C-alpha positions in Angstrom: 5.3 18.1 -19.4 5.5 14.7 -20.1 7.3 12.0 -18.0 10.3 12.2 -20.0 10.7 16.2 -18.7 10.2 15.1 -15.4 12.5 12.2 -15.1 15.6 14.9 -16.0 14.6 17.0 -13.2 17.7 17.0 -11.0 16.9 14.9 -7.8 18.2 18.1 -5.8 15.5 20.1 -7.1 12.9 17.6 -5.9 11.3 17.8 -2.5 8.4 16.0 -0.4 5.0 16.0 -1.6 1.8 16.5 0.8 -0.3 13.4 1.2 -3.2 14.3 -0.9 -0.6 14.7 -4.0 0.9 11.9 -3.2 -2.5 10.0 -2.5 -3.6 11.5 -6.2 -0.4 10.1 -8.1 -0.7 6.5 -6.5 -4.1 6.3 -8.1 -2.4 6.1 -11.2 -1.1 3.1 -9.9 -5.0 1.6 -10.2 -5.4 2.4 -14.0 -4.5 -0.7 -15.2 -6.7 -2.8 -13.3 -9.6 -0.8 -13.8 -9.3 -1.1 -17.4 -11.9 -3.3 -19.5 -8.7 -4.8 -21.7 -7.2 -8.0 -20.5 -4.2 -7.4 -18.8 -0.8 -8.0 -20.6 1.9 -9.3 -18.9 4.9 -9.7 -20.6 7.4 -11.7 -18.0 4.7 -13.8 -16.2 6.2 -14.8 -12.3 7.8 -18.5 -13.0 8.2 -18.5 -9.0 5.4 -18.3 -6.2 4.6 -15.1 -5.4 4.3 -13.7 -2.0 2.3 -10.7 -1.1 3.9 -7.4 0.3 3.2 -4.0 1.2 4.8 -0.8 1.0 3.8 1.7 3.6 4.4 5.3 2.3 5.1 8.2 4.9 5.3 11.8 3.9 6.9 14.5 5.2 6.4 17.8 3.5 4.4 19.2 0.4 5.9 20.1 -3.1 5.5 22.5 -5.7 2.7 22.2 -8.5 5.4 21.1 -10.8 7.0 18.9 -9.2 3.3 17.1 -8.3 2.6 16.8 -12.0 6.2 15.1 -12.6 5.8 13.0 -9.9 2.4 11.8 -11.1 4.0 11.0 -14.6 6.7 9.2 -13.2 4.5 7.3 -10.7 2.4 6.4 -14.0 5.6 5.1 -16.1 6.5 3.1 -12.9 3.5 1.5 -12.1 3.1 0.5 -15.6 6.7 -1.3 -15.6 5.8 -3.3 -12.8 2.4 -4.4 -13.4 3.9 -5.6 -16.6 6.7 -7.5 -14.8 3.7 -9.3 -12.8 3.8 -7.5 -9.5 0.3 -6.6 -9.5 0.5 -3.1 -7.7 -2.7 -3.0 -5.6 -2.9 0.8 -4.0 -5.0 1.9 -1.0 -5.1 5.8 -0.4 -5.7 7.0 2.8 -7.3 9.8 3.6 -5.5 12.6 5.1 -7.5 13.0 7.9 -8.3 10.6 10.8 -8.2 9.8 14.3 -5.2 8.2 16.3 -6.0 6.5 19.6 -3.0 5.6 21.8 -2.6 2.6 23.4 -4.1 2.5 27.1 -1.2 1.2 28.7 1.8 2.6 29.8 3.6 2.4 26.1 0.9 5.1 25.4 3.5 8.0 26.1 6.2 6.4 24.0 3.8 6.1 20.8 2.8 9.4 21.1 6.4 10.5 20.6 7.5 8.1 17.7 8.2 9.4 14.1 4.8 7.9 12.9 2.7 10.9 14.3 5.1 13.5 12.9 5.1 11.4 9.4 1.7 10.4 8.9 0.9 7.3 6.6 -0.2 8.4 3.3 -0.9 4.9 1.5 -0.5 1.2 1.2 0.9 -0.6 -1.9 0.0 -3.9 -1.8 2.5 -5.8 -4.5 3.1 -9.7 -5.6 7.3 -10.3 -5.6 8.8 -13.8 -4.9 10.7 -12.6 -1.7 11.4 -9.5 0.4 14.5 -8.7 -1.4 12.5 -8.2 -4.7 9.8 -6.0 -3.0 12.3 -3.8 -1.8 13.9 -3.5 -5.2 10.7 -2.4 -6.4 9.6 -0.4 -3.6 13.1 1.5 -3.9 12.5 2.3 -7.6 9.2 4.3 -6.5 9.4 7.5 -7.7 8.1 9.2 -4.7 11.2 8.5 -3.0 13.0 11.7 -4.7 9.9 13.6 -3.3 10.4 13.1 0.0 8.6 9.8 0.6 9.6 7.3 3.2 8.9 3.4 2.4 8.6 0.5 4.8 8.3 -2.7 3.3 6.4 -5.9 5.2 5.3 -9.2 4.1 1.4 -9.2 4.4 -1.0 -12.1 4.7 -5.0 -12.2 5.1 -5.9 -12.7 8.8 -6.1 -16.2 9.9 -9.7 -17.9 9.9 -10.9 -18.6 13.8 -10.8 -22.1 14.4 -14.2 -23.6 14.6 -15.5 -24.9 18.3 -15.0 -28.5 18.3 -17.8 -28.8 21.2 -20.5 -31.0 19.7 -24.1 -29.4 19.7 -26.4 -30.0 22.7 -28.9 -32.7 22.3 -32.3 -31.6 21.5 -34.9 -31.7 24.2 -37.2 -35.1 24.1 -40.7 -34.2 23.2 -43.5 -35.0 25.0 -46.2 -36.9 23.9 -50.0 -37.3 25.1 -48.6 -36.2 28.2 -51.5 -34.5 30.4 
């Protein structure tokens, strides 16, 4: 089965995929970045690019055939968007983890939130001119045809802590010749 066969699968037959398979297919996104060959960028960005993150949540598993199709479709999708200059950088999350709720009154509300029902399975960092363009990239992701929901947010590195402005304490005076 190749990518073209998968693209022809009617969307009504597509189902959600499990976190492990979803993660495995997103690994295809990293393949171009791991190559020793120089990246080719047919359409280099002409505007300032900003960093965004697509947050993937998965609701249910899929069949093995659907997993193969989704993986093939994702590889084609990733190649197209990397060539367009979006610099896709996936981060796959392990299926097992620990959740620690807040310790204040909001903890009860957090436990009932849909985030626990549909865990985050992957993060995909990408470059785009603006949120609208990042949403367009996310909305075209093949995982959406297999039950993945997406959330897109602007992303930036944490701000470095300011250095203290207090001058250093003076060095103690040396004592010489005192007995």
